[in-house]
C-alpha positions as CSV (number, residue, x, y, z in Angstrom):
1,X,96.2,108.0,86.6
2,X,93.7,108.2,89.1
3,X,93.7,110.4,92.0
4,X,94.9,108.4,95.2
5,X,92.8,109.1,98.4
6,X,92.9,108.0,101.7
7,X,90.7,104.7,102.0
8,X,87.9,104.0,104.3
9,X,85.5,101.4,103.9
10,X,81.9,100.3,104.6
11,X,80.9,97.9,108.0
12,X,79.8,95.4,105.0
13,X,83.4,95.1,104.0
14,X,84.8,94.9,107.2
15,X,82.7,92.2,107.9
16,X,83.7,90.3,104.6
17,X,87.5,91.0,105.8
18,X,87.2,89.9,109.3
19,X,84.8,87.4,108.5
20,X,82.1,87.9,111.4
21,X,78.5,88.9,110.7
22,X,77.3,92.3,110.0
23,X,75.2,92.2,113.0
24,X,78.1,91.6,115.3
25,X,80.0,94.6,113.5
26,X,77.1,96.9,114.4
27,X,77.1,95.4,118.0
28,X,80.8,96.3,118.1
29,X,80.2,99.8,117.0
30,X,77.6,100.2,119.7
31,X,79.9,98.7,122.3
32,X,82.7,100.9,121.0
33,X,85.2,98.4,121.0
34,X,87.3,95.5,119.6
35,X,90.5,95.4,122.0
36,X,91.2,97.0,125.2
37,X,94.8,97.1,125.9
38,X,96.9,99.3,127.8
39,X,99.9,100.5,126.1
40,X,101.6,100.6,129.6
41,X,100.8,97.4,130.3
42,X,101.3,95.5,126.8
43,X,105.0,97.3,127.1
44,X,106.1,96.1,130.5
45,X,104.8,92.8,129.8
46,X,107.1,92.6,126.7
47,X,110.0,94.8,128.5
48,X,111.5,96.8,126.5
49,X,115.3,96.0,128.1
50,X,114.7,92.1,126.8
51,X,113.1,92.9,123.5
52,X,116.0,95.0,121.6
53,X,118.4,97.0,123.4
54,X,119.9,99.6,121.1
55,X,123.7,99.1,122.0
56,X,126.4,101.7,121.1
57,X,127.8,99.9,118.1
58,X,124.4,97.9,117.3
59,X,120.9,97.2,117.3
60,X,120.4,93.6,117.9
61,X,117.6,91.0,118.9
62,X,117.4,89.4,122.4
63,X,115.6,86.2,121.5
64,X,116.8,83.8,124.2
65,X,113.1,83.4,125.3
66,X,112.1,82.2,121.7
67,X,114.8,79.6,120.5
68,X,112.8,78.9,116.9
69,X,113.7,82.4,116.2
70,X,115.2,83.3,113.0
71,X,118.9,83.7,113.5
72,X,119.8,87.2,112.9
73,X,123.0,88.0,112.1
74,X,124.8,90.7,114.2
75,X,126.0,92.4,111.0
76,X,122.5,93.4,110.1
77,X,122.1,95.3,113.1
78,X,125.5,96.7,113.2
79,X,125.4,97.9,109.7
80,X,122.3,99.8,110.3
81,X,123.7,101.5,113.6
82,X,126.8,102.2,111.8
83,X,124.9,104.0,109.0
84,X,122.5,106.1,111.6
85,X,125.7,106.9,113.3
86,X,127.6,108.2,110.2
87,X,124.5,110.1,109.0
88,X,123.9,112.1,112.0
89,X,127.5,112.5,112.5
90,X,127.4,114.4,109.1
91,X,124.6,116.4,110.1
92,X,126.3,117.4,113.2
93,X,129.5,118.6,111.3
94,X,127.6,120.5,109.0
95,X,125.5,122.1,111.5
96,X,128.5,123.0,113.6
97,X,131.3,123.6,111.5
98,X,129.6,124.9,108.4
99,X,127.1,126.8,109.8
100,X,129.0,128.3,112.7
101,X,125.9,128.0,114.9
102,X,123.7,129.4,112.7
103,X,120.6,127.6,112.0
104,X,119.7,127.0,108.2
105,X,116.0,128.2,107.1
106,X,114.6,126.2,104.5
107,X,112.4,128.1,101.6
108,X,109.2,127.0,102.6
109,X,109.9,128.1,106.3
110,X,110.8,131.5,105.6
111,X,107.1,133.1,106.5
112,X,107.3,132.0,109.5
113,X,110.1,133.6,110.6
114,X,108.8,137.3,110.1
115,X,109.5,138.3,113.4
116,X,113.1,137.5,113.3
117,X,116.6,138.7,111.4
118,X,117.4,136.5,108.7
119,X,120.8,136.4,107.1
120,X,122.3,135.3,104.3
121,X,125.7,134.0,103.7
122,X,128.4,135.7,101.2
123,X,132.1,134.8,101.3
124,X,131.8,132.9,104.9
125,X,130.4,136.1,106.1
126,X,126.7,136.1,107.6
127,X,124.8,139.5,106.0
128,X,121.3,140.6,107.4
129,X,118.8,139.7,104.6
130,X,115.6,140.3,106.5
131,X,115.3,142.3,109.4
132,X,113.2,142.0,112.2
133,X,109.2,142.6,111.5
134,X,109.4,142.2,107.5
135,X,107.8,139.7,106.3
136,X,108.6,137.6,102.8
137,X,105.6,136.6,101.3
138,X,106.2,134.2,98.4
139,X,104.9,136.7,95.9
140,X,107.5,139.3,97.3
141,X,110.6,139.5,94.9
142,X,113.0,139.3,98.1
143,X,111.5,135.9,98.7
144,X,111.4,134.8,95.2
145,X,115.0,135.4,94.4
146,X,115.9,134.7,98.4
147,X,119.4,132.4,98.7
148,X,119.8,130.1,101.7
149,X,118.9,132.2,105.0
150,X,120.4,131.7,108.2
151,X,118.8,132.3,111.8
152,X,121.7,133.6,114.2
153,X,123.1,131.6,116.9
154,X,121.6,134.1,119.7
155,X,117.6,133.7,118.7
156,X,117.8,130.3,117.2
157,X,116.1,128.7,120.1
158,X,113.9,131.3,120.7
159,X,112.7,131.7,117.6
160,X,112.1,127.8,116.6
161,X,110.3,127.8,120.2
162,X,108.1,131.2,119.3
163,X,107.1,130.0,116.0
164,X,105.8,126.3,117.1
165,X,103.9,128.0,119.9
166,X,102.3,130.1,117.5
167,X,101.5,127.3,115.0
168,X,100.2,125.4,117.6
169,X,98.0,128.5,118.9
170,X,96.8,128.9,115.1
171,X,95.9,124.7,115.3
172,X,94.1,125.0,118.5
173,X,91.9,127.9,117.2
174,X,91.3,125.8,113.9
175,X,90.4,122.6,115.6
176,X,87.9,124.9,118.1
177,X,86.1,127.1,115.6
178,X,86.8,126.5,112.1
179,X,86.5,123.7,109.3
180,X,88.7,120.6,108.9
181,X,90.1,122.4,105.9
182,X,92.1,125.0,108.4
183,X,92.7,122.3,110.5
184,X,94.5,120.1,108.0
185,X,96.3,123.2,107.0
186,X,97.2,123.8,110.1
187,X,98.8,120.5,111.0
188,X,100.5,120.2,107.4
189,X,101.9,123.6,108.3
190,X,103.2,122.2,111.8
191,X,104.8,119.1,110.0
192,X,106.4,121.4,107.2
193,X,107.9,123.0,110.3
194,X,109.1,120.5,112.6
195,X,110.3,118.0,110.1
196,X,111.9,119.8,107.3
197,X,115.2,120.1,109.5
198,X,114.4,117.9,112.4
199,X,115.6,121.0,114.9
200,X,115.5,120.4,118.5
201,X,113.0,122.7,119.6
202,X,110.3,122.0,116.9
203,X,110.3,118.4,117.6
204,X,109.7,119.0,121.3
205,X,106.9,121.5,120.3
206,X,104.9,118.6,118.6
207,X,104.2,117.0,122.2
208,X,101.9,120.2,122.6
209,X,100.6,119.7,118.8
210,X,99.4,116.1,119.8
211,X,98.1,117.3,123.1
212,X,96.1,119.7,121.4
213,X,94.6,117.4,118.5
214,X,93.8,114.4,121.1
215,X,92.3,116.4,123.8
216,X,90.1,118.6,121.2
217,X,89.1,115.9,118.6
218,X,88.2,113.1,121.8
219,X,85.1,115.4,122.3
220,X,83.9,115.3,118.2
221,X,85.9,111.9,117.0
222,X,84.0,112.0,113.5
223,X,86.4,114.9,112.9
224,X,89.3,112.6,112.6
225,X,87.1,110.5,110.3
226,X,86.3,113.7,108.2
227,X,90.0,114.8,108.5
228,X,91.3,111.2,107.1
229,X,89.3,111.9,104.0
230,X,90.8,115.1,103.6
231,X,94.7,114.2,103.6
232,X,96.0,113.8,100.1
233,X,97.4,110.1,99.4
234,X,100.9,111.1,98.4
235,X,104.0,110.1,99.3
236,X,105.3,112.9,101.1
237,X,106.8,112.5,104.8
238,X,104.4,115.2,106.4
239,X,101.0,113.7,104.7
240,X,101.8,110.2,105.3
241,X,103.1,110.9,108.9
242,X,99.7,113.4,109.4
243,X,97.5,110.1,108.4
244,X,99.5,107.4,110.3
245,X,98.8,109.8,113.4
246,X,95.1,110.2,112.2
247,X,94.8,106.4,111.7
248,X,96.2,105.7,115.3
249,X,94.2,108.3,117.2
250,X,91.0,106.9,115.5
251,X,92.2,103.5,116.5
252,X,92.4,104.5,120.1
253,X,89.0,106.5,120.5
254,X,87.0,103.5,118.6
255,X,89.0,101.2,121.0
256,X,88.6,103.1,124.5
257,X,92.2,103.8,125.1
258,X,92.9,106.3,127.8
259,X,94.1,110.0,126.9
260,X,97.4,109.2,128.2
261,X,97.6,106.3,125.6
262,X,96.2,107.6,122.8
263,X,98.7,110.6,123.1
264,X,101.5,108.4,123.4
265,X,100.6,106.5,120.3
266,X,99.7,109.4,118.8
267,X,103.0,111.1,119.0
268,X,104.8,107.8,118.3
269,X,103.0,107.5,114.6
270,X,103.4,111.1,114.1
271,X,107.0,110.7,114.2
272,X,107.7,107.0,113.4
273,X,109.3,108.0,110.3
274,X,111.3,110.8,111.3
275,X,114.6,108.9,110.2
276,X,113.8,109.9,106.9
277,X,114.4,113.4,107.0
278,X,118.1,112.4,107.4
279,X,118.4,110.6,104.3
280,X,118.8,111.7,100.3
281,X,116.0,113.2,98.8
282,X,115.8,110.4,96.5
283,X,114.6,108.0,99.0
284,X,111.8,110.4,100.5
285,X,108.7,108.4,99.4
286,X,110.2,105.8,97.7
287,X,109.2,102.0,97.0
288,X,111.5,100.2,99.1
289,X,110.8,97.0,97.1
290,X,112.5,98.9,94.0
291,X,115.5,100.1,95.4
292,X,119.1,98.6,94.7
293,X,120.9,97.0,97.0
294,X,123.0,99.6,98.8
295,X,120.0,102.3,98.6
296,X,117.6,99.7,100.4
297,X,120.4,99.2,103.2
298,X,120.3,102.9,103.5
299,X,117.0,103.5,103.6
300,X,116.4,100.7,106.3
301,X,118.7,102.7,108.4
302,X,116.0,105.0,108.8
303,X,114.4,103.1,111.5
304,X,117.8,103.5,113.7
305,X,118.5,107.3,112.8
306,X,115.0,107.8,114.0
307,X,116.0,106.6,117.3
308,X,118.9,108.2,117.5
309,X,117.6,111.2,116.8
310,X,114.8,111.5,118.8
311,X,117.3,110.8,121.3
312,X,119.0,113.8,120.5
313,X,116.3,115.9,120.5
314,X,115.5,115.0,123.7
315,X,112.1,113.2,123.3
316,X,111.1,111.7,127.0
317,X,109.3,108.8,126.4
318,X,111.4,105.7,125.4
319,X,108.0,104.1,124.0
320,X,108.0,106.6,121.1
321,X,111.5,106.2,120.4
322,X,111.2,102.4,119.8
323,X,108.1,103.1,117.9
324,X,110.7,104.7,115.4
325,X,113.3,101.6,115.6
326,X,110.7,99.0,115.7
327,X,107.7,100.0,113.3
328,X,109.1,97.7,110.3
329,X,110.1,94.3,112.8
330,X,107.4,91.6,112.2
331,X,106.4,88.9,114.5
332,X,107.7,86.4,112.7
333,X,111.2,87.6,112.8
334,X,111.3,88.9,109.2
335,X,111.6,92.4,109.6
336,X,114.3,95.0,110.4
337,X,116.7,96.7,111.6
338,X,117.1,93.5,113.6
339,X,114.8,90.7,113.2
340,X,112.9,90.8,116.7
341,X,110.0,88.9,116.9
342,X,109.2,90.6,120.7
343,X,107.6,93.5,119.6
344,X,105.9,96.4,122.1
345,X,102.1,96.8,120.9
346,X,102.5,100.4,120.3
347,X,105.3,99.4,117.1
348,X,103.0,96.6,116.0
349,X,100.0,98.5,115.7
350,X,102.0,101.6,113.8
351,X,103.6,98.6,111.6
352,X,100.0,97.5,110.5
353,X,98.8,101.3,110.1
354,X,102.4,102.3,107.9
355,X,102.0,99.4,105.8
356,X,98.1,100.0,104.9
357,X,98.7,103.9,104.6
358,X,101.9,103.0,102.3
359,X,99.8,100.6,100.0
360,X,97.0,103.0,99.7
361,X,99.4,105.3,97.7
362,X,100.5,102.7,95.1
363,X,98.7,101.6,91.8
364,X,98.2,98.5,90.3
365,X,99.9,97.4,87.0
366,X,97.2,99.2,85.4
367,X,97.3,102.2,86.7
368,X,94.6,101.9,89.2
369,X,94.9,102.9,93.0
370,X,94.8,99.6,95.0
371,X,91.6,99.3,96.6
372,X,91.0,99.3,100.4
373,X,89.7,95.3,99.8
374,X,92.8,94.1,98.0
375,X,95.3,95.8,100.6
376,X,93.1,94.9,104.0
377,X,93.1,91.1,102.1
378,X,96.8,91.0,101.7
379,X,97.6,92.3,105.4
380,X,95.2,89.7,106.7
381,X,97.5,87.1,105.2
382,X,100.2,88.4,106.5
383,X,98.5,88.2,110.1
384,X,98.0,84.3,109.3
385,X,101.7,84.1,108.2
386,X,102.6,85.4,111.5
387,X,104.0,88.9,110.7
388,X,101.3,91.4,112.3
389,X,99.1,90.6,115.5
390,X,95.5,89.5,114.4
391,X,93.5,91.1,117.0
392,X,95.0,94.8,116.5
393,X,94.6,94.2,112.7
394,X,90.6,93.4,113.6
395,X,90.6,96.8,115.6
396,X,92.5,98.8,112.6
397,X,90.0,97.4,110.2
398,X,87.1,98.3,112.6
399,X,88.1,101.8,112.7
400,X,88.2,102.1,108.8
401,X,84.5,101.9,108.9
């Protein structure tokens, strides 16, 4: 099979997809915009309180203003909400009862904690395995044969914050003075650290990560384009989330969004699939269309899980949380979890970006990567069917040039 790469397109391809002249595409490139929405304005226009209310027992669509909307059984939202509650309750029990307040460290994260004691668990007792100040490089026999390791309760919050601060400092140095490969590696390290266990302190640190990226890359917007070209088109959550953030950031830069809106949209894109971190590993990076009914329902619950997880982690912006729960909703009511027709602008954009990026990672029956033109033509048909916002789609195509 051929290698899958992030797909960008030529101005001529954009002209063909959007059915406007190449001269008009070039004029828009000079003007620097296809859309001029304010995220805050559109969010307020749709009124989150009227669009989707996430209740304790269920996610349901408020469609009183759209009498022709497809009826959505209450049980659809209730089922996803119930799964979300069960998954997060299991997560809480595992952390509080099984680990006794100790924070489990995944193997790929061990290298981040050289400045802290790490413990192994033997017969329900925690024994010091790696003392403070000793690094465990991946070729160290003690790393190779390491059991599951833990941070002690008294150092857990401080360690997570210090590691994320250090990784953000490395990212800032990379963006300001090193090559794109270093920037990409720093972003991947940050997301590996933050998303593997979705710890509260690590998720909080991603707001600073986005602040660094938006502030720095806004001064050299071509870096976002080049960064997209470097991020491998594989199905891992970390790579998909990074590409989604880069696509959205480029969209905002090209369409003259404010810095505040750009940061909000970029953070939402980065965290839109965070609910997947709580699902079984077999569902990470899967093709939803190939799942059995039980697995499909569980997979679709990642939207509700993400909403609750971000709330649990203390993410202040309700717009970021609704980006997680709404990015699979569609304007014609055919999406999930609640079949809502009124969807925030933020979630509409992430829905387009998410669909495009996932399709770029798929192959045709002959084993060839799907071309950008074929994917965009399919998305255009979905716009014509009323699933996606046409203007946002046009703006997204423009950013791929």
